[in-house]
Every structure is written in structure tokens, then in C-alpha cells.
N, CA, C and O atoms as a Tripos MOL2 file, in Angstrom:
@<TRIPOS>MOLECULE
protein
  168   167    42     0     0
PROTEIN
NO_CHARGES

@<TRIPOS>ATOM
      1 N           9.5650   -4.5170    4.7820 N.3       1 ILE1
      2 CA          8.9290   -3.2080    4.8600 C.3       1 ILE1
      3 C           7.6560   -3.2510    4.0290 C.2       1 ILE1
      4 O           7.6290   -3.8130    2.9340 O.2       1 ILE1
      5 N           6.6240   -2.6610    4.5570 N.am      2 ALA2
      6 CA          5.3620   -2.5180    3.8320 C.3       2 ALA2
      7 C           4.7540   -1.1770    4.2210 C.2       2 ALA2
      8 O           4.8830   -0.7350    5.3620 O.2       2 ALA2
      9 N           4.1070   -0.5510    3.2880 N.am      3 TRP3
     10 CA          3.4820    0.7560    3.5090 C.3       3 TRP3
     11 C           1.9730    0.5730    3.4930 C.2       3 TRP3
     12 O           1.4170    0.0460    2.5290 O.2       3 TRP3
     13 N           1.3080    1.0080    4.5630 N.am      4 LEU4
     14 CA         -0.1550    1.0000    4.6090 C.3       4 LEU4
     15 C          -0.6370    2.4040    4.3070 C.2       4 LEU4
     16 O          -0.3810    3.3360    5.0690 O.2       4 LEU4
     17 N          -1.3270    2.5500    3.2040 N.am      5 ASN5
     18 CA         -1.7550    3.8600    2.7390 C.3       5 ASN5
     19 C          -3.2340    4.0630    3.0830 C.2       5 ASN5
     20 O          -4.0720    3.2520    2.6890 O.2       5 ASN5
     21 N          -3.5670    5.1490    3.8210 N.am      6 PRO6
     22 CA         -4.9670    5.3980    4.1610 C.3       6 PRO6
     23 C          -5.8110    5.8670    2.9730 C.2       6 PRO6
     24 O          -7.0400    5.8640    3.0480 O.2       6 PRO6
     25 N          -5.1670    6.2640    1.8940 N.am      7 VAL7
     26 CA         -5.8860    6.7010    0.6920 C.3       7 VAL7
     27 C          -6.2960    5.4520   -0.0930 C.2       7 VAL7
     28 O          -5.4640    4.5660   -0.2860 O.2       7 VAL7
     29 N          -7.5320    5.3520   -0.5450 N.am      8 PRO8
     30 CA         -7.9580    4.1750   -1.3180 C.3       8 PRO8
     31 C          -7.0780    3.9660   -2.5560 C.2       8 PRO8
     32 O          -6.6690    4.9290   -3.2060 O.2       8 PRO8
     33 N          -6.7960    2.7120   -2.8710 N.am      9 SER9
     34 CA         -5.8840    2.3970   -3.9740 C.3       9 SER9
     35 C          -6.3640    2.9390   -5.3150 C.2       9 SER9
     36 O          -5.5480    3.1700   -6.2080 O.2       9 SER9
     37 N          -7.6670    3.1470   -5.4750 N.am     10 GLU10
     38 CA         -8.1790    3.7100   -6.7290 C.3      10 GLU10
     39 C          -7.6490    5.1270   -6.9600 C.2      10 GLU10
     40 O          -7.6510    5.6050   -8.0950 O.2      10 GLU10
     41 N          -7.2040    5.7940   -5.9170 N.am     11 ARG11
     42 CA         -6.7340    7.1770   -6.0360 C.3      11 ARG11
     43 C          -5.2110    7.2860   -6.0800 C.2      11 ARG11
     44 O          -4.6850    8.3980   -6.0680 O.2      11 ARG11
     45 N          -4.4930    6.1750   -6.1290 N.am     12 TRP12
     46 CA         -3.0340    6.2200   -6.1570 C.3      12 TRP12
     47 C          -2.4950    6.6280   -7.5240 C.2      12 TRP12
     48 O          -1.4330    7.2430   -7.6160 O.2      12 TRP12
     49 N          -3.2200    6.2920   -8.5760 N.am     13 GLN13
     50 CA         -2.7640    6.5820   -9.9410 C.3      13 GLN13
     51 C          -2.4820    8.0720  -10.1130 C.2      13 GLN13
     52 O          -3.3330    8.9070   -9.8050 O.2      13 GLN13
     53 N          -1.3000    8.4030  -10.5990 N.am     14 GLY14
     54 CA         -0.9410    9.7870  -10.8730 C.3      14 GLY14
     55 C          -0.5730   10.5900   -9.6430 C.2      14 GLY14
     56 O          -0.4640   11.8140   -9.7120 O.2      14 GLY14
     57 N          -0.3780    9.9150   -8.5080 N.am     15 SER15
     58 CA         -0.0150   10.6260   -7.2810 C.3      15 SER15
     59 C           1.3620   10.1660   -6.8090 C.2      15 SER15
     60 O           1.9710    9.2740   -7.3990 O.2      15 SER15
     61 N           1.8360   10.7870   -5.7430 N.am     16 THR16
     62 CA          3.1160   10.3470   -5.1780 C.3      16 THR16
     63 C           3.0110    8.9190   -4.6570 C.2      16 THR16
     64 O           4.0160    8.2100   -4.6080 O.2      16 THR16
     65 N           1.8210    8.4850   -4.2680 N.am     17 ALA17
     66 CA          1.6390    7.1050   -3.8080 C.3      17 ALA17
     67 C           2.0170    6.1190   -4.9100 C.2      17 ALA17
     68 O           2.6100    5.0770   -4.6310 O.2      17 ALA17
     69 N           1.6860    6.4330   -6.1350 N.am     18 GLN18
     70 CA          2.0410    5.5620   -7.2540 C.3      18 GLN18
     71 C           3.5580    5.4570   -7.3720 C.2      18 GLN18
     72 O           4.0860    4.3680   -7.5960 O.2      18 GLN18
     73 N           4.2560    6.5610   -7.2270 N.am     19 PHE19
     74 CA          5.7200    6.5580   -7.2870 C.3      19 PHE19
     75 C           6.2960    5.7350   -6.1370 C.2      19 PHE19
     76 O           7.1710    4.8950   -6.3460 O.2      19 PHE19
     77 N           5.8030    5.9780   -4.9240 N.am     20 ILE20
     78 CA          6.3110    5.2700   -3.7460 C.3      20 ILE20
     79 C           6.0310    3.7740   -3.8560 C.2      20 ILE20
     80 O           6.8460    2.9610   -3.4190 O.2      20 ILE20
     81 N           4.8920    3.4030   -4.4320 N.am     21 ALA21
     82 CA          4.5360    1.9890   -4.5770 C.3      21 ALA21
     83 C           5.5270    1.2410   -5.4590 C.2      21 ALA21
     84 O           5.6210    0.0170   -5.3710 O.2      21 ALA21
     85 N           6.2670    1.9500   -6.3060 N.am     22 HIS22
     86 CA          7.3080    1.3110   -7.1130 C.3      22 HIS22
     87 C           8.5470    1.0260   -6.2740 C.2      22 HIS22
     88 O           9.3780    0.2030   -6.6570 O.2      22 HIS22
     89 N           8.6770    1.6970   -5.1350 N.am     23 LEU23
     90 CA          9.8500    1.5430   -4.2770 C.3      23 LEU23
     91 C           9.5980    0.6340   -3.0810 C.2      23 LEU23
     92 O          10.4890   -0.0970   -2.6470 O.2      23 LEU23
     93 N           8.3850    0.6830   -2.5550 N.am     24 VAL24
     94 CA          8.0240   -0.0500   -1.3400 C.3      24 VAL24
     95 C           6.6720   -0.7230   -1.5780 C.2      24 VAL24
     96 O           5.7640   -0.0910   -2.1170 O.2      24 VAL24
     97 N           6.5190   -1.9830   -1.1900 N.am     25 PRO25
     98 CA          5.1960   -2.6020   -1.3190 C.3      25 PRO25
     99 C           4.1520   -1.7790   -0.5580 C.2      25 PRO25
    100 O           4.3220   -1.5080    0.6310 O.2      25 PRO25
    101 N           3.0900   -1.3890   -1.2320 N.am     26 MET26
    102 CA          2.0720   -0.5240   -0.6380 C.3      26 MET26
    103 C           0.7230   -1.2270   -0.6780 C.2      26 MET26
    104 O           0.3450   -1.8480   -1.6720 O.2      26 MET26
    105 N           0.0180   -1.1070    0.4290 N.am     27 TYR27
    106 CA         -1.2860   -1.7390    0.5750 C.3      27 TYR27
    107 C          -2.2630   -0.7250    1.1400 C.2      27 TYR27
    108 O          -1.8690    0.1720    1.8840 O.2      27 TYR27
    109 N          -3.5420   -0.8610    0.7900 N.am     28 PRO28
    110 CA         -4.5420    0.0450    1.3540 C.3      28 PRO28
    111 C          -4.7320   -0.2510    2.8450 C.2      28 PRO28
    112 O          -4.6040   -1.3960    3.2800 O.2      28 PRO28
    113 N          -5.0330    0.7690    3.6010 N.am     29 LEU29
    114 CA         -5.2510    0.6240    5.0390 C.3      29 LEU29
    115 C          -6.6950    0.1810    5.2790 C.2      29 LEU29
    116 O          -7.5590    0.9680    5.6620 O.2      29 LEU29
    117 N          -6.9160   -1.1030    5.0380 N.am     30 ASP30
    118 CA         -8.2000   -1.7440    5.2970 C.3      30 ASP30
    119 C          -7.8730   -3.1660    5.7640 C.2      30 ASP30
    120 O          -6.7100   -3.5670    5.7120 O.2      30 ASP30
    121 N          -8.8530   -3.9290    6.2140 N.am     31 PRO31
    122 CA         -8.5380   -5.2690    6.7340 C.3      31 PRO31
    123 C          -7.7750   -6.1530    5.7400 C.2      31 PRO31
    124 O          -6.8280   -6.8390    6.1250 O.2      31 PRO31
    125 N          -8.1770   -6.1420    4.4770 N.am     32 HIS32
    126 CA         -7.4910   -6.9680    3.4790 C.3      32 HIS32
    127 C          -6.0570   -6.4770    3.2570 C.2      32 HIS32
    128 O          -5.1260   -7.2800    3.2050 O.2      32 HIS32
    129 N          -5.8830   -5.1580    3.1270 N.am     33 GLY33
    130 CA         -4.5480   -4.6020    2.9390 C.3      33 GLY33
    131 C          -3.6490   -4.8780    4.1280 C.2      33 GLY33
    132 O          -2.4600   -5.1430    3.9550 O.2      33 GLY33
    133 N          -4.1980   -4.8200    5.3300 N.am     34 LEU34
    134 CA         -3.4220   -5.1180    6.5310 C.3      34 LEU34
    135 C          -2.9530   -6.5700    6.5150 C.2      34 LEU34
    136 O          -1.8020   -6.8530    6.8460 O.2      34 LEU34
    137 N          -3.8300   -7.4830    6.1340 N.am     35 ASN35
    138 CA         -3.4310   -8.8910    6.0240 C.3      35 ASN35
    139 C          -2.3450   -9.0830    4.9740 C.2      35 ASN35
    140 O          -1.4190   -9.8680    5.1800 O.2      35 ASN35
    141 N          -2.4470   -8.3760    3.8550 N.am     36 GLN36
    142 CA         -1.4210   -8.4710    2.8120 C.3      36 GLN36
    143 C          -0.0820   -7.9380    3.3170 C.2      36 GLN36
    144 O           0.9630   -8.5310    3.0490 O.2      36 GLN36
    145 N          -0.1090   -6.8280    4.0440 N.am     37 ALA37
    146 CA          1.1260   -6.2470    4.5690 C.3      37 ALA37
    147 C           1.7800   -7.1880    5.5760 C.2      37 ALA37
    148 O           3.0000   -7.3530    5.5720 O.2      37 ALA37
    149 N           0.9770   -7.8010    6.4330 N.am     38 ILE38
    150 CA          1.5210   -8.7590    7.4050 C.3      38 ILE38
    151 C           2.1690   -9.9320    6.6830 C.2      38 ILE38
    152 O           3.2560  -10.3690    7.0580 O.2      38 ILE38
    153 N           1.5130  -10.4380    5.6590 N.am     39 ALA39
    154 CA          2.0830  -11.5410    4.8840 C.3      39 ALA39
    155 C           3.3840  -11.1180    4.2120 C.2      39 ALA39
    156 O           4.3120  -11.9200    4.1060 O.2      39 ALA39
    157 N           3.4650   -9.8820    3.7620 N.am     40 GLN40
    158 CA          4.6630   -9.3670    3.0930 C.3      40 GLN40
    159 C           5.8610   -9.3420    4.0390 C.2      40 GLN40
    160 O           6.9740   -9.6870    3.6420 O.2      40 GLN40
    161 N           5.6390   -8.9380    5.2840 N.am     41 ILE41
    162 CA          6.7820   -8.7740    6.1930 C.3      41 ILE41
    163 C           7.1340  -10.0490    6.9530 C.2      41 ILE41
    164 O           8.1480  -10.0900    7.6500 O.2      41 ILE41
    165 N           6.3200  -11.0780    6.8310 N.am     42 ARG42
    166 CA          6.6410  -12.3510    7.5160 C.3      42 ARG42
    167 C           7.7420  -13.0820    6.8360 C.2      42 ARG42
    168 O           8.1320  -14.1620    7.2800 O.2      42 ARG42
@<TRIPOS>BOND
     1     1     2 1
     2     2     3 1
     3     3     4 2
     4     3     5 am
     5     5     6 1
     6     6     7 1
     7     7     8 2
     8     7     9 am
     9     9    10 1
    10    10    11 1
    11    11    12 2
    12    11    13 am
    13    13    14 1
    14    14    15 1
    15    15    16 2
    16    15    17 am
    17    17    18 1
    18    18    19 1
    19    19    20 2
    20    19    21 am
    21    21    22 1
    22    22    23 1
    23    23    24 2
    24    23    25 am
    25    25    26 1
    26    26    27 1
    27    27    28 2
    28    27    29 am
    29    29    30 1
    30    30    31 1
    31    31    32 2
    32    31    33 am
    33    33    34 1
    34    34    35 1
    35    35    36 2
    36    35    37 am
    37    37    38 1
    38    38    39 1
    39    39    40 2
    40    39    41 am
    41    41    42 1
    42    42    43 1
    43    43    44 2
    44    43    45 am
    45    45    46 1
    46    46    47 1
    47    47    48 2
    48    47    49 am
    49    49    50 1
    50    50    51 1
    51    51    52 2
    52    51    53 am
    53    53    54 1
    54    54    55 1
    55    55    56 2
    56    55    57 am
    57    57    58 1
    58    58    59 1
    59    59    60 2
    60    59    61 am
    61    61    62 1
    62    62    63 1
    63    63    64 2
    64    63    65 am
    65    65    66 1
    66    66    67 1
    67    67    68 2
    68    67    69 am
    69    69    70 1
    70    70    71 1
    71    71    72 2
    72    71    73 am
    73    73    74 1
    74    74    75 1
    75    75    76 2
    76    75    77 am
    77    77    78 1
    78    78    79 1
    79    79    80 2
    80    79    81 am
    81    81    82 1
    82    82    83 1
    83    83    84 2
    84    83    85 am
    85    85    86 1
    86    86    87 1
    87    87    88 2
    88    87    89 am
    89    89    90 1
    90    90    91 1
    91    91    92 2
    92    91    93 am
    93    93    94 1
    94    94    95 1
    95    95    96 2
    96    95    97 am
    97    97    98 1
    98    98    99 1
    99    99   100 2
   100    99   101 am
   101   101   102 1
   102   102   103 1
   103   103   104 2
   104   103   105 am
   105   105   106 1
   106   106   107 1
   107   107   108 2
   108   107   109 am
   109   109   110 1
   110   110   111 1
   111   111   112 2
   112   111   113 am
   113   113   114 1
   114   114   115 1
   115   115   116 2
   116   115   117 am
   117   117   118 1
   118   118   119 1
   119   119   120 2
   120   119   121 am
   121   121   122 1
   122   122   123 1
   123   123   124 2
   124   123   125 am
   125   125   126 1
   126   126   127 1
   127   127   128 2
   128   127   129 am
   129   129   130 1
   130   130   131 1
   131   131   132 2
   132   131   133 am
   133   133   134 1
   134   134   135 1
   135   135   136 2
   136   135   137 am
   137   137   138 1
   138   138   139 1
   139   139   140 2
   140   139   141 am
   141   141   142 1
   142   142   143 1
   143   143   144 2
   144   143   145 am
   145   145   146 1
   146   146   147 1
   147   147   148 2
   148   147   149 am
   149   149   150 1
   150   150   151 1
   151   151   152 2
   152   151   153 am
   153   153   154 1
   154   154   155 1
   155   155   156 2
   156   155   157 am
   157   157   158 1
   158   158   159 1
   159   159   160 2
   160   159   161 am
   161   161   162 1
   162   162   163 1
   163   163   164 2
   164   163   165 am
   165   165   166 1
   166   166   167 1
   167   167   168 2
@<TRIPOS>SUBSTRUCTURE
     1 ILE1         2 RESIDUE 1 A ILE
     2 ALA2         6 RESIDUE 1 A ALA
     3 TRP3        10 RESIDUE 1 A TRP
     4 LEU4        14 RESIDUE 1 A LEU
     5 ASN5        18 RESIDUE 1 A ASN
     6 PRO6        22 RESIDUE 1 A PRO
     7 VAL7        26 RESIDUE 1 A VAL
     8 PRO8        30 RESIDUE 1 A PRO
     9 SER9        34 RESIDUE 1 A SER
    10 GLU10       38 RESIDUE 1 A GLU
    11 ARG11       42 RESIDUE 1 A ARG
    12 TRP12       46 RESIDUE 1 A TRP
    13 GLN13       50 RESIDUE 1 A GLN
    14 GLY14       54 RESIDUE 1 A GLY
    15 SER15       58 RESIDUE 1 A SER
    16 THR16       62 RESIDUE 1 A THR
    17 ALA17       66 RESIDUE 1 A ALA
    18 GLN18       70 RESIDUE 1 A GLN
    19 PHE19       74 RESIDUE 1 A PHE
    20 ILE20       78 RESIDUE 1 A ILE
    21 ALA21       82 RESIDUE 1 A ALA
    22 HIS22       86 RESIDUE 1 A HIS
    23 LEU23       90 RESIDUE 1 A LEU
    24 VAL24       94 RESIDUE 1 A VAL
    25 PRO25       98 RESIDUE 1 A PRO
    26 MET26      102 RESIDUE 1 A MET
    27 TYR27      106 RESIDUE 1 A TYR
    28 PRO28      110 RESIDUE 1 A PRO
    29 LEU29      114 RESIDUE 1 A LEU
    30 ASP30      118 RESIDUE 1 A ASP
    31 PRO31      122 RESIDUE 1 A PRO
    32 HIS32      126 RESIDUE 1 A HIS
    33 GLY33      130 RESIDUE 1 A GLY
    34 LEU34      134 RESIDUE 1 A LEU
    35 ASN35      138 RESIDUE 1 A ASN
    36 GLN36      142 RESIDUE 1 A GLN
    37 ALA37      146 RESIDUE 1 A ALA
    38 ILE38      150 RESIDUE 1 A ILE
    39 ALA39      154 RESIDUE 1 A ALA
    40 GLN40      158 RESIDUE 1 A GLN
    41 ILE41      162 RESIDUE 1 A ILE
    42 ARG42      166 RESIDUE 1 A ARG
């Protein structure tokens, strides 16, 4: 499982995204983040 977040990672601090990122690997929804998510689920 991987979560692609459309909100830039710089804005995750202090939000629910930060909490969720402790539970599920979370990546920004950009080309690099998409590649990281694919690598995570392989």
C-alpha cells in the first residue's frame, strides 16, 4: 500500500497527512513520488 498525496510534502507537517504518513507510506503526487510509490508496492 502506498498513498499518493496531491498536497506538496512541505505542507504535511502539522496536518492529518503527517499522522497518516506514520501509518501508510506517503509520497507526493508528482513524477518522483509516483516512482517511489511504484517501487514501494513492487
